[in-house]
C-alpha atoms as a printed R data frame, in Angstrom:
    type eleno elety resid chain resno       x       y       z
1   ATOM     1    CA   MET     A     1  65.362 140.468 168.272
2   ATOM     2    CA   GLU     A     2  65.232 138.165 165.974
3   ATOM     3    CA   LEU     A     3  68.355 136.890 163.717
4   ATOM     4    CA   SER     A     4  67.795 135.850 160.308
5   ATOM     5    CA   VAL     A     5  70.343 133.302 158.908
6   ATOM     6    CA   ASP     A     6  70.894 133.331 155.296
7   ATOM     7    CA   PRO     A     7  70.761 129.273 153.703
8   ATOM     8    CA   PRO     A     8  73.745 128.102 152.543
9   ATOM     9    CA   PRO     A     9  74.048 128.520 148.775
10  ATOM    10    CA   GLU     A    10  73.144 125.804 146.704
11  ATOM    11    CA   LYS     A    11  75.570 123.817 145.155
12  ATOM    12    CA   PRO     A    12  75.737 123.576 141.426
13  ATOM    13    CA   ALA     A    13  74.557 120.477 140.298
14  ATOM    14    CA   LYS     A    14  77.378 117.832 138.959
15  ATOM    15    CA   LYS     A    15  77.410 117.247 135.452
16  ATOM    16    CA   PRO     A    16  77.107 113.183 135.000
17  ATOM    17    CA   ALA     A    17  80.494 111.836 133.771
18  ATOM    18    CA   ALA     A    18  80.673 111.286 130.120
19  ATOM    19    CA   LYS     A    19  80.519 107.810 129.236
20  ATOM    20    CA   ALA     A    20  83.625 106.354 127.555
21  ATOM    21    CA   GLY     A    21  81.477 104.310 125.270
22  ATOM    22    CA   PRO     A    22  81.970 100.801 123.874
23  ATOM    23    CA   ALA     A    23  85.840  99.488 123.677
24  ATOM    24    CA   TRP     A    24  85.060  98.932 119.609
25  ATOM    25    CA   LEU     A    25  83.906 102.157 119.081
26  ATOM    26    CA   ILE     A    26  86.785 104.630 117.870
27  ATOM    27    CA   PRO     A    27  86.754 108.494 119.119
28  ATOM    28    CA   GLY     A    28  84.232 110.684 116.401
29  ATOM    29    CA   ALA     A    29  82.622 107.695 115.398
30  ATOM    30    CA   VAL     A    30  78.913 108.049 114.324
31  ATOM    31    CA   ALA     A    31  76.550 108.025 117.595
32  ATOM    32    CA   PRO     A    32  73.723 105.503 117.617
33  ATOM    33    CA   ILE     A    33  70.770 106.973 115.506
34  ATOM    34    CA   GLU     A    34  66.992 106.733 116.523
35  ATOM    35    CA   ARG     A    35  65.338 104.140 114.537
36  ATOM    36    CA   ALA     A    36  61.780 103.739 113.695
37  ATOM    37    CA   ASP     A    37  60.750 100.386 113.198
38  ATOM    38    CA   PRO     A    38  61.078  99.466 109.459
39  ATOM    39    CA   TYR     A    39  58.687  96.728 109.623
40  ATOM    40    CA   LEU     A    40  55.703  98.681 110.779
41  ATOM    41    CA   ASP     A    41  52.409  98.559 108.515
42  ATOM    42    CA   ILE     A    42  52.644 101.015 105.962
43  ATOM    43    CA   GLU     A    43  48.975 102.616 107.000
44  ATOM    44    CA   ASP     A    44  50.760 104.063 109.988
45  ATOM    45    CA   TYR     A    45  52.931 106.320 107.417
46  ATOM    46    CA   ASP     A    46  50.545 109.088 106.234
47  ATOM    47    CA   PRO     A    47  46.897 108.204 105.196
48  ATOM    48    CA   GLU     A    48  46.690 111.387 102.758
49  ATOM    49    CA   ALA     A    49  49.950 110.615 100.923
50  ATOM    50    CA   ASP     A    50  49.185 109.342  97.670
51  ATOM    51    CA   LEU     A    51  52.066 106.103  97.990
52  ATOM    52    CA   MET     A    52  53.593 103.976  95.565
53  ATOM    53    CA   VAL     A    53  55.273 100.791  95.316
54  ATOM    54    CA   LEU     A    54  58.098  99.893  93.121
55  ATOM    55    CA   ASN     A    55  59.809  96.688  92.695
56  ATOM    56    CA   LEU     A    56  63.802  96.956  92.571
57  ATOM    57    CA   GLY     A    57  64.907  93.913  91.157
58  ATOM    58    CA   PRO     A    58  65.066  91.190  90.700
59  ATOM    59    CA   GLN     A    59  66.400  91.442  87.555
60  ATOM    60    CA   HIS     A    60  68.383  94.812  87.683
61  ATOM    61    CA   PRO     A    61  71.718  95.791  86.772
62  ATOM    62    CA   SER     A    62  72.556  97.661  89.878
63  ATOM    63    CA   THR     A    63  71.137  94.921  92.554
64  ATOM    64    CA   HIS     A    64  74.211  93.116  92.352
65  ATOM    65    CA   GLY     A    65  72.551  89.676  91.496
66  ATOM    66    CA   VAL     A    66  69.063  88.477  91.443
67  ATOM    67    CA   PHE     A    67  68.190  90.501  94.373
68  ATOM    68    CA   ARG     A    68  64.676  92.160  95.125
69  ATOM    69    CA   VAL     A    69  63.773  95.641  97.088
70  ATOM    70    CA   LYS     A    70  60.076  96.496  97.494
71  ATOM    71    CA   LEU     A    71  60.055 100.160  97.919
72  ATOM    72    CA   TYR     A    72  57.233 102.296  98.996
73  ATOM    73    CA   LEU     A    73  57.619 106.028  97.892
74  ATOM    74    CA   ASP     A    74  56.347 109.225  98.448
75  ATOM    75    CA   GLY     A    75  57.084 110.915  95.286
76  ATOM    76    CA   GLU     A    76  60.936 110.090  95.103
77  ATOM    77    CA   ILE     A    77  61.462 109.404  98.670
78  ATOM    78    CA   ILE     A    78  61.255 106.080  99.958
79  ATOM    79    CA   VAL     A    79  59.196 105.600 103.155
80  ATOM    80    CA   LYS     A    80  59.573 101.454 103.693
81  ATOM    81    CA   ALA     A    81  61.667  99.346 101.901
82  ATOM    82    CA   VAL     A    82  61.411  95.262 102.207
83  ATOM    83    CA   PRO     A    83  64.231  93.475 100.902
84  ATOM    84    CA   PHE     A    84  63.428  89.556  99.444
85  ATOM    85    CA   ALA     A    85  66.131  87.319  99.145
86  ATOM    86    CA   GLY     A    86  66.089  83.521  97.958
87  ATOM    87    CA   TYR     A    87  65.677  83.953  94.043
88  ATOM    88    CA   LEU     A    88  69.220  82.375  93.735
89  ATOM    89    CA   HIS     A    89  69.106  79.689  96.372
90  ATOM    90    CA   ARG     A    90  70.860  76.411  95.778
91  ATOM    91    CA   GLY     A    91  71.172  74.340  98.674
92  ATOM    92    CA   VAL     A    92  74.524  74.595  99.121
93  ATOM    93    CA   GLU     A    93  74.753  73.315 102.708
94  ATOM    94    CA   LYS     A    94  72.275  70.807 102.489
95  ATOM    95    CA   LEU     A    95  74.307  69.417  99.440
96  ATOM    96    CA   CYS     A    96  77.266  69.557 101.289
97  ATOM    97    CA   GLU     A    97  75.977  67.055 103.790
98  ATOM    98    CA   LYS     A    98  75.786  64.400 101.016
99  ATOM    99    CA   LEU     A    99  79.358  64.825  99.774
100 ATOM   100    CA   ALA     A   100  82.845  63.881 101.329
101 ATOM   101    CA   PHE     A   101  84.707  66.442 102.823
102 ATOM   102    CA   THR     A   102  87.237  66.568  99.859
103 ATOM   103    CA   GLN     A   103  84.529  67.063  97.287
104 ATOM   104    CA   ILE     A   104  82.877  70.186  98.966
105 ATOM   105    CA   THR     A   105  85.645  72.793  98.269
106 ATOM   106    CA   PRO     A   106  84.433  73.580  94.655
107 ATOM   107    CA   ILE     A   107  80.911  73.311  95.424
108 ATOM   108    CA   VAL     A   108  81.184  76.589  97.956
109 ATOM   109    CA   ASP     A   109  83.671  78.346  95.426
110 ATOM   110    CA   LYS     A   110  80.318  79.332  93.709
111 ATOM   111    CA   ASN     A   111  79.062  81.281  97.035
112 ATOM   112    CA   ASP     A   112  80.935  84.371  97.172
113 ATOM   113    CA   TYR     A   113  81.851  84.253  93.159
114 ATOM   114    CA   VAL     A   114  84.067  87.594  93.460
115 ATOM   115    CA   SER     A   115  86.511  85.824  96.297
116 ATOM   116    CA   PRO     A   116  86.100  81.920  95.760
117 ATOM   117    CA   MET     A   117  89.516  81.685  97.742
118 ATOM   118    CA   MET     A   118  88.035  82.786 100.806
119 ATOM   119    CA   ASN     A   119  85.432  80.615 100.521
120 ATOM   120    CA   GLU     A   120  87.356  77.561 100.350
121 ATOM   121    CA   GLN     A   121  89.600  78.727 103.418
122 ATOM   122    CA   ALA     A   122  86.840  79.022 105.378
123 ATOM   123    CA   ILE     A   123  85.021  75.959 104.973
124 ATOM   124    CA   ASN     A   124  88.437  73.903 105.387
125 ATOM   125    CA   LEU     A   125  89.511  75.593 108.320
126 ATOM   126    CA   ALA     A   126  86.279  74.253 109.959
127 ATOM   127    CA   PHE     A   127  86.862  70.782 108.839
128 ATOM   128    CA   GLU     A   128  90.533  71.032 110.122
129 ATOM   129    CA   ALA     A   129  89.464  71.959 113.385
130 ATOM   130    CA   LEU     A   130  86.878  69.108 113.370
131 ATOM   131    CA   LEU     A   131  89.448  66.535 112.321
132 ATOM   132    CA   GLY     A   132  92.063  67.716 114.009
133 ATOM   133    CA   ALA     A   133  94.241  68.029 110.848
134 ATOM   134    CA   GLU     A   134  97.523  70.318 111.170
135 ATOM   135    CA   VAL     A   135  97.952  72.682 108.345
136 ATOM   136    CA   PRO     A   136 102.224  73.216 107.780
137 ATOM   137    CA   ARG     A   137 103.493  76.510 108.104
138 ATOM   138    CA   ARG     A   138 104.373  76.875 104.359
139 ATOM   139    CA   ALA     A   139 100.758  76.404 103.719
140 ATOM   140    CA   ARG     A   140  99.620  78.796 106.113
141 ATOM   141    CA   TYR     A   141 101.932  81.739 104.563
142 ATOM   142    CA   LEU     A   142 100.021  80.611 101.073
143 ATOM   143    CA   ARG     A   143  97.027  80.909 102.239
144 ATOM   144    CA   THR     A   144  97.788  84.126 103.672
145 ATOM   145    CA   LEU     A   145  99.166  85.385 100.424
146 ATOM   146    CA   VAL     A   146  96.247  84.775  98.176
147 ATOM   147    CA   ALA     A   147  94.223  85.566 100.971
148 ATOM   148    CA   GLU     A   148  95.165  89.023 100.803
149 ATOM   149    CA   LEU     A   149  95.597  89.202  96.943
150 ATOM   150    CA   GLN     A   150  91.905  87.740  96.723
151 ATOM   151    CA   ARG     A   151  91.043  91.209  98.722
152 ATOM   152    CA   ILE     A   152  92.919  93.403  96.141
153 ATOM   153    CA   GLY     A   153  90.897  91.558  93.419
154 ATOM   154    CA   SER     A   154  87.706  91.802  95.049
155 ATOM   155    CA   HIS     A   155  87.810  95.369  96.175
156 ATOM   156    CA   LEU     A   156  89.092  96.168  92.777
157 ATOM   157    CA   LEU     A   157  85.625  94.868  91.008
158 ATOM   158    CA   TRP     A   158  83.485  96.301  93.983
159 ATOM   159    CA   LEU     A   159  84.927  99.862  93.134
160 ATOM   160    CA   GLY     A   160  84.493  99.392  89.518
161 ATOM   161    CA   THR     A   161  80.819  98.458  89.723
162 ATOM   162    CA   PHE     A   162  80.061 100.957  92.585
163 ATOM   163    CA   ALA     A   163  81.069 103.540  89.763
164 ATOM   164    CA   LEU     A   164  78.719 102.233  87.843
165 ATOM   165    CA   ASP     A   165  76.198 102.360  90.212
166 ATOM   166    CA   LEU     A   166  77.031 106.050  90.217
167 ATOM   167    CA   GLY     A   167  76.743 106.393  86.748
168 ATOM   168    CA   GLY     A   168  77.930 110.001  85.156
169 ATOM   169    CA   ALA     A   169  79.706 110.911  88.689
170 ATOM   170    CA   LEU     A   170  82.776 109.139  87.741
171 ATOM   171    CA   GLY     A   171  83.466 109.735  83.664
172 ATOM   172    CA   GLY     A   172  80.031 107.962  83.110
173 ATOM   173    CA   GLY     A   173  80.886 105.088  85.478
174 ATOM   174    CA   SER     A   174  82.795 103.162  82.924
175 ATOM   175    CA   THR     A   175  85.960 104.732  83.268
176 ATOM   176    CA   VAL     A   176  86.487 103.619  86.730
177 ATOM   177    CA   PHE     A   177  85.141 100.370  85.993
178 ATOM   178    CA   LEU     A   178  87.387  99.307  83.156
179 ATOM   179    CA   HIS     A   179  90.394 100.704  85.225
180 ATOM   180    CA   CYS     A   180  89.645  98.310  88.332
181 ATOM   181    CA   PHE     A   181  89.023  95.691  85.543
182 ATOM   182    CA   ARG     A   182  92.675  96.028  84.193
183 ATOM   183    CA   GLU     A   183  94.366  96.280  87.665
184 ATOM   184    CA   ARG     A   184  92.008  92.980  88.558
185 ATOM   185    CA   GLU     A   185  93.414  91.139  85.476
186 ATOM   186    CA   LEU     A   186  96.927  91.564  87.043
187 ATOM   187    CA   ILE     A   187  95.466  89.365  90.281
188 ATOM   188    CA   LEU     A   188  93.708  86.739  88.210
189 ATOM   189    CA   ASP     A   189  96.803  86.089  86.073
190 ATOM   190    CA   LEU     A   190  98.697  85.443  89.882
191 ATOM   191    CA   PHE     A   191  96.092  82.972  90.508
192 ATOM   192    CA   GLU     A   192  96.308  81.488  87.135
193 ATOM   193    CA   ALA     A   193  99.947  80.802  87.278
194 ATOM   194    CA   LEU     A   194  99.421  79.377  90.877
195 ATOM   195    CA   THR     A   195  96.448  77.291  90.236
196 ATOM   196    CA   GLY     A   196  95.689  77.063  86.216
197 ATOM   197    CA   CYS     A   197  92.661  78.880  86.943
198 ATOM   198    CA   ARG     A   198  91.328  82.332  86.252
199 ATOM   199    CA   PHE     A   199  88.093  82.468  88.660
200 ATOM   200    CA   HIS     A   200  87.193  79.005  90.735
201 ATOM   201    CA   TYR     A   201  90.403  77.524  92.036
202 ATOM   202    CA   ASN     A   202  89.422  74.178  93.947
203 ATOM   203    CA   THR     A   203  92.980  74.934  95.536
204 ATOM   204    CA   HIS     A   204  92.442  74.718  99.268
205 ATOM   205    CA   THR     A   205  92.157  71.228 101.018
206 ATOM   206    CA   VAL     A   206  91.874  69.792 104.211
207 ATOM   207    CA   GLY     A   207  95.208  69.937 105.651
208 ATOM   208    CA   GLY     A   208  96.862  72.467 103.379
209 ATOM   209    CA   ASN     A   209  96.953  73.169  99.666
210 ATOM   210    CA   ARG     A   210  96.785  71.682  96.347
211 ATOM   211    CA   HIS     A   211  98.899  73.983  94.467
212 ATOM   212    CA   ASP     A   212 102.650  75.252  95.369
213 ATOM   213    CA   ILE     A   213 104.300  78.331  94.493
214 ATOM   214    CA   PRO     A   214 105.792  77.899  91.138
215 ATOM   215    CA   GLU     A   215 109.144  79.207  89.907
216 ATOM   216    CA   GLY     A   216 109.063  82.977  89.847
217 ATOM   217    CA   TRP     A   217 105.892  83.260  90.907
218 ATOM   218    CA   ALA     A   218 106.909  86.118  94.112
219 ATOM   219    CA   SER     A   219 108.778  87.786  91.208
220 ATOM   220    CA   LEU     A   220 105.236  88.483  89.219
221 ATOM   221    CA   VAL     A   221 103.404  89.085  92.662
222 ATOM   222    CA   LYS     A   222 105.709  92.124  93.196
223 ATOM   223    CA   GLN     A   223 105.526  93.673  89.845
224 ATOM   224    CA   ALA     A   224 101.425  92.979  89.654
225 ATOM   225    CA   LEU     A   225 101.500  95.113  93.382
226 ATOM   226    CA   ALA     A   226 103.689  97.967  91.971
227 ATOM   227    CA   VAL     A   227 101.424  98.520  89.112
228 ATOM   228    CA   ILE     A   228  98.142  98.694  91.265
229 ATOM   229    CA   GLU     A   229  99.944 100.920  94.201
230 ATOM   230    CA   SER     A   230 101.050 103.331  91.812
231 ATOM   231    CA   ARG     A   231  97.086 103.552  90.410
232 ATOM   232    CA   LEU     A   232  95.527 103.866  94.191
233 ATOM   233    CA   PRO     A   233  96.206 107.501  94.383
234 ATOM   234    CA   GLU     A   234  94.164 108.372  91.516
235 ATOM   235    CA   TYR     A   235  91.313 106.142  92.912
236 ATOM   236    CA   GLU     A   236  91.179 108.019  96.194
237 ATOM   237    CA   GLU     A   237  91.304 111.290  94.245
238 ATOM   238    CA   LEU     A   238  88.624 110.522  92.258
239 ATOM   239    CA   MET     A   239  86.485 109.697  95.606
240 ATOM   240    CA   THR     A   240  87.532 112.859  97.287
241 ATOM   241    CA   ASP     A   241  87.732 115.392  95.016
242 ATOM   242    CA   ASN     A   242  85.305 114.941  92.599
243 ATOM   243    CA   SER     A   243  82.249 117.072  93.678
244 ATOM   244    CA   ILE     A   244  79.450 114.736  92.154
245 ATOM   245    CA   PHE     A   245  81.105 111.961  93.929
246 ATOM   246    CA   VAL     A   246  81.128 113.345  97.870
247 ATOM   247    CA   LYS     A   247  77.408 114.830  97.461
248 ATOM   248    CA   ARG     A   248  76.152 111.433  96.422
249 ATOM   249    CA   THR     A   249  78.131 109.690  98.910
250 ATOM   250    CA   ARG     A   250  78.531 112.049 102.127
251 ATOM   251    CA   GLY     A   251  75.901 111.664 104.714
252 ATOM   252    CA   VAL     A   252  73.952 109.047 102.372
253 ATOM   253    CA   GLY     A   253  73.037 105.434 103.977
254 ATOM   254    CA   VAL     A   254  74.887 106.132 107.434
255 ATOM   255    CA   VAL     A   255  74.846 103.055 109.265
256 ATOM   256    CA   ASP     A   256  76.063 103.447 113.082
257 ATOM   257    CA   GLY     A   257  78.065 100.802 114.944
258 ATOM   258    CA   GLU     A   258  74.966 100.028 117.240
259 ATOM   259    CA   LEU     A   259  73.160  98.813 114.514
260 ATOM   260    CA   CYS     A   260  76.247  96.924 112.946
261 ATOM   261    CA   LEU     A   261  76.376  94.976 116.326
262 ATOM   262    CA   GLU     A   262  72.875  94.361 116.429
263 ATOM   263    CA   LEU     A   263  72.404  92.871 112.924
264 ATOM   264    CA   GLY     A   264  75.681  91.100 113.038
265 ATOM   265    CA   ILE     A   265  77.339  93.319 110.533
266 ATOM   266    CA   THR     A   266  81.256  92.971 109.991
267 ATOM   267    CA   GLY     A   267  84.014  93.828 107.493
268 ATOM   268    CA   PRO     A   268  84.492  97.242 105.869
269 ATOM   269    CA   MET     A   269  80.932  98.350 106.693
270 ATOM   270    CA   ALA     A   270  81.424  97.887 110.492
271 ATOM   271    CA   ARG     A   271  84.912  99.691 110.253
272 ATOM   272    CA   ALA     A   272  83.536 102.531 107.970
273 ATOM   273    CA   ALA     A   273  80.989 103.252 111.196
274 ATOM   274    CA   GLY     A   274  83.858 103.244 113.981
275 ATOM   275    CA   VAL     A   275  83.800  99.418 114.931
276 ATOM   276    CA   ASP     A   276  87.432  98.960 115.299
277 ATOM   277    CA   TYR     A   277  87.645  95.182 114.678
278 ATOM   278    CA   ASP     A   278  89.395  92.878 112.109
279 ATOM   279    CA   MET     A   279  89.549  88.939 112.713
280 ATOM   280    CA   ARG     A   280  92.747  89.532 111.324
281 ATOM   281    CA   ARG     A   281  94.162  91.214 113.989
282 ATOM   282    CA   ASP     A   282  91.987  90.069 116.828
283 ATOM   283    CA   ALA     A   283  91.473  86.349 116.012
284 ATOM   284    CA   PRO     A   284  94.049  85.490 113.937
285 ATOM   285    CA   TYR     A   285  94.347  82.426 111.769
286 ATOM   286    CA   HIS     A   286  96.693  81.389 108.952
287 ATOM   287    CA   ALA     A   287 100.088  83.309 109.283
288 ATOM   288    CA   TYR     A   288  98.489  86.587 110.547
289 ATOM   289    CA   ASP     A   289  99.953  86.210 113.740
290 ATOM   290    CA   GLU     A   290 103.398  86.672 112.531
291 ATOM   291    CA   VAL     A   291 102.595  90.109 110.579
292 ATOM   292    CA   GLU     A   292 101.210  93.317 111.589
293 ATOM   293    CA   VAL     A   293  97.594  94.015 110.294
294 ATOM   294    CA   ARG     A   294  96.573  97.540 110.442
295 ATOM   295    CA   VAL     A   295  92.768  97.966 110.614
296 ATOM   296    CA   GLN     A   296  91.513 100.700 108.603
297 ATOM   297    CA   THR     A   297  88.671 102.323 110.365
298 ATOM   298    CA   GLU     A   298  86.787 106.061 109.303
299 ATOM   299    CA   THR     A   299  83.989 107.262 111.836
300 ATOM   300    CA   ALA     A   300  80.871 108.854 109.141
301 ATOM   301    CA   GLY     A   301  79.414 105.181 108.419
302 ATOM   302    CA   ASP     A   302  78.398 106.720 105.038
303 ATOM   303    CA   CYS     A   303  78.959 105.368 101.440
304 ATOM   304    CA   GLN     A   304  81.655 107.517 101.144
305 ATOM   305    CA   ALA     A   305  83.312 106.059 104.404
306 ATOM   306    CA   ARG     A   306  83.077 102.600 103.256
307 ATOM   307    CA   THR     A   307  84.641 103.677  99.771
308 ATOM   308    CA   LEU     A   308  87.650 104.898 101.764
309 ATOM   309    CA   VAL     A   309  88.130 102.008 104.133
310 ATOM   310    CA   ARG     A   310  88.389  99.818 101.042
311 ATOM   311    CA   ILE     A   311  90.682 101.707  98.917
312 ATOM   312    CA   ARG     A   312  92.814 101.787 101.954
313 ATOM   313    CA   GLU     A   313  92.435  98.027 102.830
314 ATOM   314    CA   ILE     A   314  93.936  97.725  99.397
315 ATOM   315    CA   SER     A   315  97.133  99.450 100.171
316 ATOM   316    CA   GLU     A   316  97.086  97.522 103.619
317 ATOM   317    CA   SER     A   317  96.751  94.299 101.586
318 ATOM   318    CA   ILE     A   318  99.782  95.147  99.477
319 ATOM   319    CA   ARG     A   319 101.767  95.700 102.552
320 ATOM   320    CA   ILE     A   320 100.857  92.448 104.001
321 ATOM   321    CA   VAL     A   321 101.967  90.548 100.800
322 ATOM   322    CA   ARG     A   322 105.204  92.275 100.411
323 ATOM   323    CA   ALA     A   323 105.947  91.484 104.182
324 ATOM   324    CA   LEU     A   324 105.178  87.774 103.800
325 ATOM   325    CA   ILE     A   325 106.457  87.061  99.993
326 ATOM   326    CA   ASP     A   326 109.972  86.704 100.373
327 ATOM   327    CA   GLY     A   327 109.763  84.928 103.922
328 ATOM   328    CA   VAL     A   328 107.826  82.124 102.788
329 ATOM   329    CA   PRO     A   329 109.005  78.926 104.815
330 ATOM   330    CA   GLU     A   330 110.536  75.791 103.390
331 ATOM   331    CA   GLY     A   331 108.359  72.237 103.670
332 ATOM   332    CA   PRO     A   332 105.198  70.765 102.817
333 ATOM   333    CA   ILE     A   333 102.079  72.140 101.530
334 ATOM   334    CA   CYS     A   334  99.560  69.833 102.970
335 ATOM   335    CA   GLY     A   335  99.507  67.850 106.299
336 ATOM   336    CA   HIS     A   336  97.984  64.912 104.833
337 ATOM   337    CA   LYS     A   337  98.833  61.915 102.828
338 ATOM   338    CA   PRO     A   338  97.828  62.734  99.023
339 ATOM   339    CA   ILE     A   339  93.729  61.529  98.859
340 ATOM   340    CA   LYS     A   340  93.791  58.536  96.906
341 ATOM   341    CA   ILE     A   341  90.095  58.106  97.363
342 ATOM   342    CA   VAL     A   342  87.375  60.723  98.209
343 ATOM   343    CA   LEU     A   343  86.318  58.888 101.381
344 ATOM   344    CA   GLN     A   344  89.715  59.153 103.175
345 ATOM   345    CA   GLU     A   345  88.240  61.941 105.313
346 ATOM   346    CA   ARG     A   346  86.242  60.538 108.421
347 ATOM   347    CA   SER     A   347  84.450  62.295 111.304
348 ATOM   348    CA   ALA     A   348  82.821  60.055 114.076
349 ATOM   349    CA   GLY     A   349  81.074  63.075 115.572
350 ATOM   350    CA   GLY     A   350  81.923  66.554 117.207
351 ATOM   351    CA   GLN     A   351  81.558  70.122 115.967
352 ATOM   352    CA   ALA     A   352  83.446  72.717 115.008
353 ATOM   353    CA   TYR     A   353  83.392  76.496 114.103
354 ATOM   354    CA   ALA     A   354  85.950  78.582 112.212
355 ATOM   355    CA   ALA     A   355  85.858  81.863 110.563
356 ATOM   356    CA   LEU     A   356  87.955  84.638 108.751
357 ATOM   357    CA   GLU     A   357  87.864  88.136 107.416
358 ATOM   358    CA   SER     A   358  86.423  88.012 104.020
359 ATOM   359    CA   PRO     A   359  86.463  91.181 102.077
360 ATOM   360    CA   ARG     A   360  82.723  91.629 103.141
361 ATOM   361    CA   GLY     A   361  83.363  90.309 106.738
362 ATOM   362    CA   GLU     A   362  82.934  87.557 108.806
363 ATOM   363    CA   LEU     A   363  82.799  84.407 106.855
364 ATOM   364    CA   GLY     A   364  82.069  81.437 109.178
365 ATOM   365    CA   THR     A   365  81.569  77.541 108.853
366 ATOM   366    CA   TRP     A   366  79.965  75.354 111.713
367 ATOM   367    CA   VAL     A   367  79.881  71.998 110.759
368 ATOM   368    CA   ILE     A   368  79.008  68.491 113.037
369 ATOM   369    CA   GLY     A   369  80.674  65.255 111.769
370 ATOM   370    CA   GLY     A   370  79.164  61.914 111.946
371 ATOM   371    CA   GLY     A   371  77.348  61.969 108.709
372 ATOM   372    CA   VAL     A   372  76.632  59.474 106.083
373 ATOM   373    CA   ASN     A   373  79.107  56.807 104.845
374 ATOM   374    CA   LYS     A   374  80.575  56.554 108.451
375 ATOM   375    CA   GLY     A   375  81.146  60.085 108.863
376 ATOM   376    CA   THR     A   376  82.918  60.686 105.555
377 ATOM   377    CA   SER     A   377  80.537  63.626 104.919
378 ATOM   378    CA   PRO     A   378  79.224  66.358 107.586
379 ATOM   379    CA   TYR     A   379  76.221  65.656 109.434
380 ATOM   380    CA   ARG     A   380  75.029  69.396 109.277
381 ATOM   381    CA   LEU     A   381  76.895  72.245 107.701
382 ATOM   382    CA   LYS     A   382  76.154  76.041 108.117
383 ATOM   383    CA   ILE     A   383  77.571  78.751 106.422
384 ATOM   384    CA   ARG     A   384  77.495  82.546 107.942
385 ATOM   385    CA   PRO     A   385  77.868  84.656 105.015
386 ATOM   386    CA   PRO     A   386  78.551  88.525 105.891
387 ATOM   387    CA   SER     A   387  76.534  89.356 102.695
388 ATOM   388    CA   LEU     A   388  73.424  88.429 104.331
389 ATOM   389    CA   HIS     A   389  73.873  90.295 107.731
390 ATOM   390    CA   ALA     A   390  74.987  93.521 105.504
391 ATOM   391    CA   ALA     A   391  71.903  93.474 103.369
392 ATOM   392    CA   ALA     A   392  69.724  93.153 106.559
393 ATOM   393    CA   CYS     A   393  70.418  97.104 107.071
394 ATOM   394    CA   LEU     A   394  68.200  98.107 104.060
395 ATOM   395    CA   PRO     A   395  64.927  98.062 105.583
396 ATOM   396    CA   TYR     A   396  66.703 100.796 108.413
397 ATOM   397    CA   VAL     A   397  68.800 102.830 105.872
398 ATOM   398    CA   LEU     A   398  66.592 103.217 102.741
399 ATOM   399    CA   PRO     A   399  63.909 105.109 104.262
400 ATOM   400    CA   GLY     A   400  64.438 108.891 103.883
401 ATOM   401    CA   HIS     A   401  66.265 108.600 100.687
402 ATOM   402    CA   SER     A   402  65.355 108.942  97.174
403 ATOM   403    CA   VAL     A   403  65.250 105.999  94.729
404 ATOM   404    CA   SER     A   404  68.555 106.963  92.908
405 ATOM   405    CA   ASP     A   405  70.126 106.888  96.558
406 ATOM   406    CA   ALA     A   406  68.760 103.616  96.987
407 ATOM   407    CA   ILE     A   407  71.075 102.431  94.202
408 ATOM   408    CA   VAL     A   408  74.474 104.216  95.919
409 ATOM   409    CA   ILE     A   409  73.350 102.488  99.322
410 ATOM   410    CA   LEU     A   410  72.836  98.842  97.806
411 ATOM   411    CA   GLY     A   411  76.362  99.409  95.895
412 ATOM   412    CA   SER     A   412  78.231 100.219  98.815
413 ATOM   413    CA   VAL     A   413  76.854  97.285 101.315
414 ATOM   414    CA   ASP     A   414  78.911  95.239  98.679
415 ATOM   415    CA   PRO     A   415  76.561  92.195  98.751
416 ATOM   416    CA   ILE     A   416  77.030  88.751  96.515
417 ATOM   417    CA   MET     A   417  73.724  87.159  96.091
418 ATOM   418    CA   GLY     A   418  75.551  83.654  95.694
419 ATOM   419    CA   GLU     A   419  76.571  84.081  98.889
420 ATOM   420    CA   VAL     A   420  73.402  85.675 100.473
421 ATOM   421    CA   ASP     A   421  71.095  82.768  99.081
422 ATOM   422    CA   ARG     A   422  73.846  79.979  99.181
């Protein structure tokens, strides 16, 4: 008699272990999106579609500067977007190669004209690394203070203009715009008391600063911050409780963290997509190694997330300024002797790169020494503008949205065209 033996039961297949994900991606962040190539020929779309080409800009109030996006439309829906920059090109980098180190600071003020202080700091950080200049502790504190005040002013200006882009969503747009400019005036008053100027300051220099803190300035700073802080809940309430704003921003213009890394997007755009990175905390400079920086992040990666990140960064900047304003150390504000001639600084060679966290992301400067006039000018200078990298997302993000959504998405990117073109 034959014996039959049942085969052993099959073991259930093991489920693959869930991947932890990149270290920079916070839990719950938007997953990488399957993206089509935005630069394919438009003929590959639909031969039966009746497409129309619409030029958004270059002269348009919602392009935030002289910027053009060529939109291919199927009705109201964008099927392809091709951005065109360069209308503002002024050759700043080449001009810097003809000027002495001490003459360059007011030139770069005009790049990101919404936060000129950041341009001055970024380029002088690179010069100091190249020349081996030491920055006194008091100057580092002062640079940190004005950088955070500049961040507040920049984000307020962005929020006001973003409300205009949304139009009727927020009291016709002009309501929030006027309120934000009202608060921004307080920041400009502080800069005027410090430097004598309200817009382009020329206050930073190689080795430190030109202007010291005037008497009573700390008290003025505290008063201004108290007013701005008291009005921030109103702004956030307008963003979260306004149904029109929510419908026009939630799920619109989603940029995932993977695309941010591919395109070099940093700053609030990346942090709104779950990229937990901020140079003030992760690569500290100035006096950021002496103060806690709480990085503000969101996970949705859409226009609403970018709005919330920037509003909360205003609160964080207020906290940082308050933590430092009463502890500014005594001492000189510049590590160099007073400049008597513009050709005082010289570099025979070498190269350096320095970057900081501007309101739009990583603003860097790469400089090579040994230029004309026996090294008194850079041999080569290259600026890494965060706005250029941020605008690079438009061909990937705009397709599938309507024309009105394109205005909202472009506004949420917060590009400064003077910085894009340089």
